[in-house]
Structures are given as structure tokens and as C-alpha cells.
C-alpha positions as CSV (number, residue, x, y, z in Angstrom):
1,X,-20.0,15.3,-3.3
2,X,-18.9,18.8,-4.1
3,X,-15.6,20.1,-2.8
4,X,-15.0,23.5,-1.3
5,X,-11.9,25.5,-1.3
6,X,-10.2,25.7,2.1
7,X,-7.0,27.1,3.5
8,X,-4.6,24.3,4.2
9,X,-1.7,24.7,6.6
10,X,1.8,23.7,5.8
11,X,3.2,21.3,8.4
12,X,6.6,20.7,6.8
13,X,8.5,20.7,3.6
14,X,11.8,19.2,2.5
15,X,13.7,18.6,-0.8
16,X,14.1,14.8,-1.5
17,X,16.2,15.2,-4.6
18,X,17.1,17.9,-7.1
19,X,13.7,19.6,-8.0
20,X,11.7,17.0,-6.0
21,X,9.9,18.3,-2.9
22,X,7.8,16.6,-0.1
23,X,5.1,18.8,1.3
24,X,2.9,17.9,4.3
25,X,-0.4,19.8,4.5
26,X,-3.0,19.9,7.3
27,X,-6.3,19.7,5.5
28,X,-9.8,18.4,6.0
29,X,-9.4,16.6,2.6
30,X,-7.4,13.9,4.5
31,X,-10.6,12.6,6.1
32,X,-11.9,11.2,2.7
33,X,-8.7,10.9,0.6
34,X,-8.0,7.6,-1.1
35,X,-4.9,6.3,-3.0
36,X,-4.9,7.6,-6.6
37,X,-6.8,10.8,-5.9
38,X,-5.3,14.3,-6.1
39,X,-5.4,17.7,-4.5
40,X,-6.0,20.9,-6.5
41,X,-3.6,23.4,-5.0
42,X,-3.7,27.2,-5.6
43,X,-0.8,29.6,-5.3
44,X,-1.2,32.8,-3.3
45,X,-0.3,34.7,-6.5
46,X,-3.3,36.5,-7.8
47,X,-1.9,36.3,-11.4
48,X,-2.2,32.5,-11.4
49,X,-5.9,31.8,-11.3
50,X,-5.9,28.0,-11.9
51,X,-4.9,25.4,-9.4
52,X,-2.1,22.8,-9.9
53,X,-3.3,19.2,-9.6
54,X,-0.9,17.2,-7.5
55,X,-1.3,13.5,-6.7
56,X,-1.6,12.4,-3.1
57,X,1.5,10.5,-1.8
58,X,0.5,9.7,1.8
59,X,-2.6,10.0,3.9
60,X,-2.5,10.5,7.7
61,X,-6.2,10.5,8.8
62,X,-5.3,10.8,12.5
63,X,-3.4,14.0,12.0
64,X,-5.7,15.2,9.2
65,X,-2.7,15.6,6.9
66,X,-1.8,14.8,3.3
67,X,1.7,14.4,1.9
68,X,2.3,15.7,-1.6
69,X,5.6,14.9,-3.4
70,X,6.0,16.9,-6.6
71,X,8.5,18.2,-9.1
72,X,9.3,21.9,-9.7
73,X,8.7,22.4,-13.4
74,X,10.1,25.9,-13.9
75,X,11.3,29.1,-12.2
76,X,8.0,31.0,-12.8
77,X,5.6,28.1,-12.2
78,X,3.1,27.3,-9.4
79,X,5.2,24.4,-8.3
80,X,8.2,26.8,-7.8
81,X,6.0,28.9,-5.5
82,X,4.9,25.7,-3.6
83,X,8.6,24.8,-3.1
84,X,9.1,28.1,-1.2
85,X,6.4,27.4,1.4
86,X,7.4,27.0,5.0
87,X,5.8,25.4,8.1
88,X,2.9,27.6,9.2
89,X,2.1,29.0,5.8
90,X,-1.4,28.7,4.4
91,X,-2.4,27.9,0.9
92,X,-5.8,27.4,-0.8
93,X,-6.7,23.8,-1.8
94,X,-9.7,21.8,-3.0
95,X,-9.9,18.0,-2.5
96,X,-9.7,15.2,-2.6
97,X,-10.4,15.2,-6.3
98,X,-11.0,12.4,-8.8
99,X,-11.4,8.7,-8.5
100,X,-8.7,6.5,-6.9
101,X,-7.5,2.9,-7.4
102,X,-10.1,0.2,-6.8
103,X,-8.2,-1.6,-4.0
104,X,-10.9,-4.4,-3.8
105,X,-9.8,-5.7,-7.2
106,X,-6.4,-6.8,-5.7
107,X,-7.9,-8.7,-2.8
108,X,-6.2,-12.1,-2.7
109,X,-4.3,-11.6,-6.0
110,X,-0.7,-11.2,-7.0
111,X,-0.3,-7.5,-7.8
112,X,2.1,-5.1,-9.5
113,X,2.2,-1.5,-8.2
114,X,4.0,0.4,-10.9
115,X,5.3,4.0,-10.9
116,X,7.6,6.0,-13.1
117,X,9.1,9.5,-12.7
118,X,6.8,11.8,-10.8
119,X,4.2,9.0,-11.0
120,X,6.2,7.2,-8.3
121,X,4.8,9.1,-5.3
122,X,1.1,8.1,-5.7
123,X,2.2,4.5,-5.5
124,X,3.3,4.9,-1.9
125,X,-0.1,5.3,-0.3
126,X,-1.4,2.6,-2.6
127,X,1.3,0.2,-1.3
128,X,0.4,1.1,2.3
129,X,-3.3,0.4,1.9
130,X,-3.7,-2.4,-0.7
131,X,-4.4,-5.9,0.7
132,X,-3.3,-8.5,-1.8
133,X,-1.8,-12.0,-1.9
134,X,1.6,-10.7,-3.1
135,X,2.7,-7.1,-3.4
136,X,5.3,-6.3,-6.0
137,X,6.4,-2.6,-6.2
138,X,8.1,-1.8,-9.5
139,X,9.3,1.8,-9.8
140,X,11.4,3.7,-12.3
141,X,13.8,6.7,-11.9
142,X,16.2,8.7,-14.0
143,X,19.2,8.0,-11.8
144,X,20.4,7.1,-8.3
145,X,18.1,9.7,-6.7
146,X,15.6,7.1,-5.7
147,X,13.3,9.2,-3.6
148,X,10.9,7.3,-1.3
149,X,12.9,4.1,-1.7
150,X,13.0,3.4,2.1
151,X,9.3,3.9,2.5
152,X,8.6,1.5,-0.4
153,X,10.8,-1.2,1.1
154,X,8.7,-1.1,4.3
155,X,5.5,-1.8,2.3
156,X,6.3,-4.6,-0.1
157,X,8.9,-6.3,-2.3
158,X,10.6,-3.5,-4.2
159,X,12.1,-3.6,-7.7
160,X,13.9,-0.5,-9.1
161,X,14.8,0.5,-12.7
162,X,16.9,3.5,-13.6
163,X,17.5,5.0,-17.0
164,X,21.3,5.2,-16.4
165,X,21.6,1.8,-14.7
166,X,22.9,3.3,-11.4
167,X,20.4,1.4,-9.3
168,X,18.6,-1.9,-10.1
169,X,17.7,-2.8,-13.7
170,X,19.0,-0.5,-16.4
171,X,16.0,0.7,-18.4
172,X,12.4,1.1,-17.4
173,X,9.8,-0.7,-15.3
174,X,9.0,-3.1,-18.1
175,X,12.7,-4.0,-18.3
176,X,12.7,-4.7,-14.6
177,X,9.7,-7.0,-14.9
178,X,11.3,-9.0,-17.7
179,X,14.7,-9.1,-16.0
180,X,13.2,-10.4,-12.8
181,X,10.7,-12.7,-14.6
182,X,7.9,-11.2,-12.6
183,X,4.2,-11.9,-13.1
184,X,0.9,-10.7,-11.7
185,X,-2.9,-11.0,-11.9
186,X,-3.6,-7.3,-11.3
187,X,-1.7,-4.1,-12.2
188,X,-2.0,-0.6,-10.7
189,X,0.1,2.0,-12.5
190,X,0.9,5.7,-12.6
191,X,3.5,7.4,-14.7
192,X,4.4,9.1,-18.0
193,X,2.2,8.2,-21.0
194,X,4.9,6.2,-22.8
195,X,5.2,3.9,-19.7
196,X,1.4,3.6,-19.4
197,X,1.1,2.6,-23.1
198,X,3.7,-0.2,-22.6
199,X,1.9,-1.4,-19.4
200,X,-1.5,-1.3,-21.1
201,X,-0.2,-3.4,-24.0
202,X,1.6,-5.9,-21.7
203,X,-1.6,-6.3,-19.6
204,X,-3.8,-6.9,-22.6
205,X,-1.4,-9.3,-24.2
206,X,-1.2,-11.3,-21.0
207,X,-4.9,-11.0,-19.9
208,X,-4.0,-9.1,-16.8
209,X,-6.6,-6.8,-15.1
210,X,-5.0,-3.3,-15.2
211,X,-5.8,0.1,-13.9
212,X,-3.8,3.2,-15.0
213,X,-3.7,6.7,-13.6
214,X,-3.6,9.3,-16.4
215,X,-2.1,12.8,-16.3
216,X,-3.5,15.7,-18.3
217,X,-3.3,19.4,-18.0
218,X,-6.3,20.5,-16.0
219,X,-8.2,23.8,-15.8
220,X,-11.3,23.6,-13.6
221,X,-10.5,20.2,-12.0
222,X,-14.2,19.4,-11.6
223,X,-15.1,18.2,-15.0
224,X,-16.9,21.3,-16.3
225,X,-14.5,22.7,-18.9
226,X,-13.6,19.5,-20.8
227,X,-10.0,20.6,-20.9
228,X,-8.5,17.3,-19.8
229,X,-10.4,14.7,-21.8
230,X,-9.0,11.4,-22.9
231,X,-10.2,9.1,-25.7
232,X,-12.4,6.2,-24.6
233,X,-14.0,3.2,-26.3
234,X,-17.4,4.0,-24.9
235,X,-19.5,7.2,-25.4
236,X,-19.4,9.5,-22.4
237,X,-22.9,10.4,-21.1
238,X,-21.7,13.9,-20.2
239,X,-20.3,14.9,-23.7
240,X,-21.9,12.3,-25.9
241,X,-18.6,11.6,-27.6
242,X,-15.8,9.0,-27.1
243,X,-14.1,11.1,-24.4
244,X,-13.9,11.0,-20.6
245,X,-12.7,13.7,-18.2
246,X,-9.5,12.8,-16.5
247,X,-10.2,15.1,-13.5
248,X,-13.8,13.9,-12.9
249,X,-14.0,10.4,-14.4
250,X,-10.4,9.5,-13.6
251,X,-7.6,10.0,-13.1
252,X,-7.7,6.2,-12.6
253,X,-9.2,4.2,-15.5
254,X,-9.5,0.5,-16.4
255,X,-6.8,0.2,-19.1
256,X,-9.2,-1.4,-21.6
257,X,-11.6,1.6,-21.2
258,X,-9.2,4.2,-22.6
259,X,-7.2,4.6,-25.8
260,X,-3.8,6.1,-25.2
């Protein structure tokens, strides 16, 4: 269905770690939101015409609210302006956008929920909602600033990797899997491209069903401009080439469907 721009109200905002902010918004998008989808958020600055896509971290349907956990990417960016919002402020949004994780694929199966960097937040709502035989949450951070750690611990068995070795396994999420000798039948993953490439290869080598959430720079956010395409094995019916639109067809794809 088509999404319309609306004014969302800021309920609260806090800094979780250096440059990492947690923003709760009251928005009608919460009624339909699913794990893995995103919200297109506009600034109130007329010089910035395009929205910033931010993945949904938590969904509270009763309160009609969404939690967005994001990283400020620069002093003159939209995310910097978002970080200055206070309770009661209003901001234009469109959502929920994109396709989320197919939770039914994990039913009765041993499952990895994997996140790295700013791809960690979307894994939280996924951990809260997925119904599987065994839930293993594997997340990677730069250092000891393991934001959302307590929330993850409440929703599954948590394994942490840090680049500097300050918490958990030293290295990345794949290092944590190997160190802990973990295995799974299904993988849901979100994170930087290097991480997703490694997970995709691991899943294919071991015959594991795997879904990955891709990140691309987006312009329109509705699939019209073809500014966020990714290479696919099959021809896309919209563009008639081996591409799919991350904003419209994704951001979650079956790992064997895309070439990264």
C-alpha cells in the first residue's frame, strides 16, 4: 500500500554511546511496522529535501510508537539534526517502508540473529518477535560501548564480538560463531557489507537458509528512482535487468538472491 508523509511526535531521545542515539517517535507507522522495515525521516531543514532511511529498532503497537537507534554521521547531516530533537518536537516521516524479515522461516528452527555496527539495532525487534526453536543473538561492536546489550539479554542467548576484544570474542561476528562452535538452520543478518558477504558465504557453504538486510543510499525511498539498486541473479520485472531496488524490494533479501 502507498505510504503518506505524516508529522511524527518525539516522545523521548537519549544518547546510548558516543554518536549513537535512541529516538522514540509516536507515529501511525507503528500499527503496521515489522522487524526489518525502516522509516524515512525528513529534517525540518528546507535545504535537505531527501529523507534519511533509518531501520526500526523497536515497535510498541499499544503506544503507537517506534524506536529508532541511529549513528550521527557528521556535523552538517540530517542525523545530526535528528540528534537535537527533544520531546514534543515534530518531524515528517513516511513508513513503514520496505520488506522485513520472514519470521515464519525460523519457526521451530535453530536460528542466528546477527548484527554488526549500526546494523545491531534492527536485530532487537527481530529478537523480540521471532518464534524459533533456539534463538542465538550474535552482535558485533567496535569496543566496550555495547549499546542495547541488556535488551538483547532479555530476548535470547547473547554472544558479543568486539574489534578491540574489550567484550566477548575479539574480532567480528563470524569469529564469535567459530569460537563458540555455534551452528544454526536459519540466519537473519543486518550489518556492513563486509560482514554480510562473510555471512552469505558461510551460509552457502553450510547449506543454511539465510536472509540479509542490505544498506544503500536511498533517494526516493519508494522504488521509483532506481538509486539504490543491488545486483541480483534474476531479472527484475520493473527494470528488466539483473537489479532489484533495496528500498522497495528489500531491504531484506534471501542471500542466494543477491550478489554482493
